C-alpha positions in Angstrom: -17.8 16.1 -12.7 -18.6 12.7 -14.2 -17.2 13.8 -17.6 -14.0 14.7 -15.8 -13.9 11.4 -14.0 -14.5 9.5 -17.3 -11.6 11.4 -18.9 -9.4 10.3 -16.0 -10.6 6.7 -16.4 -7.8 5.0 -18.4 -10.0 2.2 -19.6 -12.6 4.6 -21.1 -10.1 5.6 -23.8 -10.2 2.1 -25.3 -12.3 1.1 -28.3 -13.9 -2.3 -29.0 -10.9 -3.1 -31.2 -8.6 -3.3 -28.2 -7.7 -6.7 -26.8 -9.8 -7.8 -23.8 -6.7 -8.4 -21.7 -5.6 -4.8 -22.2 -9.0 -3.6 -21.2 -9.0 -5.7 -18.1 -5.5 -4.5 -17.0 -6.5 -0.9 -17.6 -9.7 -1.3 -15.7 -7.9 -2.8 -12.7 -5.3 -0.1 -12.9 -7.9 2.6 -13.0 -9.7 1.2 -9.9 -6.4 0.9 -8.0 -5.3 4.4 -8.8 -8.7 5.9 -7.8 -8.6 4.0 -4.4 -5.0 4.7 -3.8 -5.4 8.5 -4.5 -8.3 8.7 -2.0 -6.3 6.8 0.6 -3.2 9.0 0.1 -5.4 12.1 0.6 -7.1 10.7 3.7 -3.8 9.6 5.3 -2.3 13.0 4.7 -5.4 14.8 6.1 -6.1 12.6 9.1 -2.6 11.6 10.2 -0.1 13.8 8.4 1.5 10.7 6.9 2.3 9.6 3.3 1.2 6.3 1.9 4.8 5.0 1.6 5.4 5.8 5.3 2.2 4.0 6.2 3.2 1.0 4.0 6.6 0.8 5.6 5.0 0.8 9.1 2.6 -1.9 7.9 5.5 -4.1 6.9 7.1 -3.6 10.3 3.9 -4.3 12.1 3.8 -7.8 10.5 7.4 -8.4 11.6 7.8 -7.3 15.2 11.4 -8.6 15.2 12.2 -6.0 12.6 13.3 -6.1 9.0 16.6 -5.2 7.3 16.6 -2.3 5.0 17.1 -4.5 1.9 14.2 -6.7 2.9 12.0 -3.6 3.3 13.1 -2.4 -0.1 12.3 -5.8 -1.7 8.9 -6.1 0.0 7.8 -2.6 -0.9 9.3 -2.8 -4.4 11.2 0.5 -4.0 14.9 1.5 -4.0 17.0 1.3 -0.9 17.4 5.1 -1.1 13.6 5.5 -0.8 13.6 3.1 2.2 16.4 5.1 3.9 14.6 8.4 3.4 11.3 7.0 4.8 13.0 5.4 7.7 14.9 8.6 8.5 11.6 10.5 8.7 9.9 7.9 10.8 12.9 7.6 13.1 12.9 11.4 13.7 9.3 11.1 14.7 10.2 8.2 17.1 7.9 5.8 15.3 10.7 3.4 14.3 14.2 2.6 15.5 17.2 1.1 13.8 18.9 -1.7 15.8 22.0 -3.7 14.9 21.2 -6.9 13.2 22.2 -9.8 15.5 23.2 -12.0 12.5 25.3 -9.3 10.8 27.0 -6.5 12.9 27.4 -4.4 9.7 23.6 -4.3 9.0 20.6 -2.8 10.8 17.1 -3.9 11.2 14.2 -1.4 11.5 11.5 -1.9 14.2 8.4 -0.1 15.2 8.8 1.6 18.6 6.0 1.4 21.1 4.7 4.8 19.9 5.0 3.5 16.3 2.9 0.4 17.1 0.2 2.6 18.8 0.2 5.1 16.0 0.0 2.4 13.3 -2.8 0.6 15.1 -4.9 3.8 15.0 -4.1 4.4 11.3 -4.7 0.8 10.3 -8.1 0.8 11.9 -9.1 4.0 10.1 -7.5 2.7 6.8 -9.7 -0.4 7.0 -12.8 1.6 7.5 -12.0 3.8 4.5 -11.5 0.7 2.3 -14.8 -0.7 3.5 -16.5 2.7 2.7 -14.9 2.9 -0.7 -16.0 -0.6 -1.7 -19.4 -0.6 0.1 -21.3 -0.8 -3.2 -19.7 -4.0 -4.2 -21.7 -7.0 -2.9 -20.0 -9.6 -0.6 -20.6 -12.2 -3.3 -18.9 -10.0 -6.0 -16.0 -9.3 -3.6 -15.6 -13.1 -3.1 -15.7 -13.7 -6.8 -13.2 -11.0 -7.6 -10.8 -12.2 -4.9 -11.0 -15.7 -6.3 -10.5 -14.5 -9.9 -7.6 -12.2 -9.0 -6.0 -15.0 -6.9 -6.1 -17.3 -10.0 -4.7 -14.5 -12.1 -1.9 -13.9 -9.7 -1.0 -17.6 -9.8 -0.7 -17.5 -13.6 1.5 -14.4 -13.4 4.3 -16.1 -11.4 
């Protein structure tokens, strides 16, 4: 099993001749993909929901007044068509509702319904416990250092 995991680990394919920045990027990507795949699987098994649907609900939870479709697309870094499809599914399940945008009668904002807020609260609590579990072997001090280093890196990428 470990050999199989190592084959899947993108960074393990590098040699000492590769540039350190490339190694870092591939290591971060490998960790992200492993965590994301586990979260996708758990969301599907526990709540019957996809990660993109969870992410859209997370965006709406942060903005109770709702967000326009274009804003959701920008925040989630996906196409408007994807947002429309995800919103259609969540609307059919009565988790979100489209409401006319008060600033522009031609546009709609998307909001969580009461049922959507309740469902998301349950999913978010479980999601947080999964992340805690997956990162439990990383010390608090290492987490703090990684957060600081990645924050600095993010600033340099702007």
